N, C-alpha and C positions, 0 to 999 in steps of 0.2 A: 504494500500500500504506500510506503514511503516514496517509491520511485514514481508512481502516478501523481502524487501530490507535488513532487519536485518538477515533473514535466509540466503540470498545470501552472505552477508558480512561475516557472521560466517562460512559459507561453504567455501568461498574463503580463509579465514584465516586458517581454519583447513586443507586446501589443501597444505598450505605452510609448507615445511619441518622444517624450523627454528621455526615456531610457535608451531608445534607439539612437537619438541624436548624440547622447553621451558616448555610446559605443562607436558611432561613426566618427565623431570628432576626436576621439582618443586613439584611433588606430595608428596614426602616424606620429603623434607626439603626446606627451603627458600634459594635461591642462589642470589648472587650479579650479576649485569649485566656483570661484568668482568668474573665471573665464567661461566655464561651462554654463553658468547662469546667464551670461550675456548671449552666448551662442544658442542656448535653448529658449531664451525669452521667458524664463521663469525665475522665481525667487531663489536665493541661495539655500534656504531650508528645503525647498523642493528638490534641488539638486542633491543635497546631502541625503535625503531620504532615498532617492533613486540610487545613489552610489552605495548606500548601505545594503540595499536589496541586491544590486548587481554583485557586490563583493560577497554577500552571503552565498551566492551561487557560483562563485569563482569566475565571474565574467569580467571583473576588473580587479586591480590591486592598488593599494595605497603606496604612494611614494612621498617622502618628506624631504624637502629641500630647504636648507637654512637660508634665510634672507641675507643678502649681502650687507645690509646695514647692521 
């Protein structure tokens, strides 16, 4: 039963336009949540929620880069 629910969850996630945009925009380069917010046309909290869901299904991973300042 777990496999079916995972497939359903991933299918629902991929049906979401914001999640698809995040995946498309991050194929070539890592982007910050702020950059993704601009590209997706949604608020940063929405981007963070989608990123959490995508990460939970191993579709994205986090990277932390220190600020030069």
